[in-house]
N, C-alpha and C positions, 0 to 999 in steps of 0.2 A: 726312582726307586729300581739300585741295581738287580742285575740278577745273573742267576748262571744256569745254563740248562745243560743237564747232564744224557746223554742216551747211553745207558748200559747194555751191553749185546752179550749174551755168554756164546763162546765158543760153539761152532759146527761140529757136529758125532762126530765120533769116531767108533773105532767094533768095540771099545772098550765101555764104550756107553749103553754097546746092543747088546753087550756079556756083563754090562754090570760088576762091573769092574772099578774098582775106588780106585783113580787115574793121580791126584793129587802133585806131586814134582814132576811124574813122570812124562817123559817127552813121547804122549802117544801121537800119530801124524792123523789129518782130518783121513773119515773116512771119504769114500767115493759121491756118498749122503753129506756129507759134512761140508762139501766143496758148493756141491748143487746150493743147500740151505746159506749157506756165505754168498753164494750169490745172488740169491735172491732179497737176502736180508739186504746187498748192496743199493739193490735197486730201488725198495722199498725209504732206502736214504738218503737217496740220491739229490732230493729237492729238502733235507735237511737242514743247510747251511753251514755245515760244520762246520770249525775255524780249524779243529786241528782231531789227529787220529792217534787216542794210545792204545796201550796194549801190556797184557803178561807177556813175558819174558816166551813162556815155550811156545813149544812150535802150532800146535795147535790153534793158540789162538793170536799168536802172531798170524798166523797163513789167515787164518777169518779176518784178521782186519786189514793185514793188505788186502783181498780182496771190498772189505766196504774201501775202504780209502780209495780206490781208482777212481770212479765218478769225480770225485771231487778234487783228486790229482793232488794228494796231499802226503805226505811222510810219514810211516809211522813210526809212536817211540815206545820205546818197551819200559816199562816205570814196575821196579820189585817188587813197590806197595801191590798190584795186583794179582801177583803171583795166586795161583790157586793153592789148598789150606796142602799144608803136609801130613800128611795120613801115615806117615813112618813107617814100617814095618805090615802097616795093609794095604799097602800101594800094590797092584796086581795080585792080589785076591779079589775074588769074586762075593758080594754082601753074604750067599752059604757056607762061604767058606771061612769067610771071618764067623758070622754068627756061631762058625758047628767052634772053632781054636776060641772065640772069645766070645764067650755067649752072653758076660757080664758085659763087658763096655760092650757090646753089641745093643743089647737093650737099652743099658743108657742113652748108645748116639741117640736111639730109635724116640726115645721116652724123656729124656731130660739132656742133650745134645751139648747144653752150654755148662757141665761138669766132667768132660769129656777129656781128656789128653790123649791124644794118639802112643800109641808106643812107639819110641823114635820120632814121633811126630812135635805140632804143636797141639792147640787147644782154639774155642772159638776167640777168645779174649784176644788173644795177642793178634788173630788172624784181624778180627774187627778195627783191632786198633791200629796196624798199620794200613789196610784198607782206605778207612774216615782219613788219617793222615795223608795219602793221597789222595783223596778230595779235597779237601780244607788246601794243598800246593796246587790242584786243579783250579779252584776256585779264587786263589789268589791268583797267578798265570795267564787266564781268561773271560775276567768280568765284562759283564754284557753278553757275550758267547757261549753260539753252543757248542760242546763236545760229546764226542766219542768214546768211552775204554771200552772195551771190553773185555773181558775177565772171563772165572768156572764159576761154577752153580753155586758153593757155597758162598761163596765172596759176591756174590751179586745181591744171594738172597740178604745180609747182612747190612750192605747201603744202606737196599731197599727199606726191612726195618727201620735202620734207623732212622729214613728220610719218612717214617708212617709212625716212630715213637714208641715203636715196638723192641721191648728188650730181644738179645737171642736167643731165648728158650724159646720163641716164636717160631725157631727157625726154620719147619717146617708148614707155616702158616700161610708162608706164601712158596708160590713156584720158580720157579727158572730151570728152562725147558731148554733144550743144544737151540741156537741162532734165535731165542726169544730176545724180546724190544721190549725196556725200560723207559721211560723215560720221567727226571726228574727235577723242578724245577727251585733252583738257591735266590731267597734273598733272606735281607739281614731280618734276624728270627726268625727263622723256618722253612718249612719245605713243603713243596706239594708233588704229589702223584700222577701226574697224568695219565702215564698206561705203567700195565704190570703187565710182565710175559703172555706179551700179543702175539700172533700167533700167525695171524691170518694171510700175510707175507707168504706163509710157505705153503700153503693151498694154492696160488697163483699160480700154472705151469708159466718155466724159466722159458721162455721165447726167445728166437735167434738177436 
């Protein structure tokens, strides 16, 4: 029975992650800490047997993916399907600023995220559909292979939820920490989540 193994990585951390700012499509670079996280992730995945590395086109994801790809000596391919959710006018604002200016919508984002369309941006249904189409294309291109995809928090959550058979309204039921690793095996008729947002590799020292 054929299988396709997907290793999902959220990009390393940025200054905006620490400031709790909505990043979305803004091209925020990795912080120094984020680059270390990416290096530790690269070491953790060095023996994964990855056949290909894909990434969101955004710089913080691409930089993470390039670091992860080094041990495999593989090129990195940017795919728009895995780009971060467009938060529209929220991008660049902190969670507190959004809460003050868009209190009702921000409350809905916390309590019923599947109902929210971001002003000037997109909604979860749109983001989910494009991400899942991207996964389907990778499955067709890499049967019986392992592929790494570097993306963003909400996109990682949506892909994992789909594999678990859970709807987008459970968005906050799963975590997607910077440089967290999730792993899904796809077989005809279903998917198995082998690990979800594992972070043990980040606790190990980065030895020379």
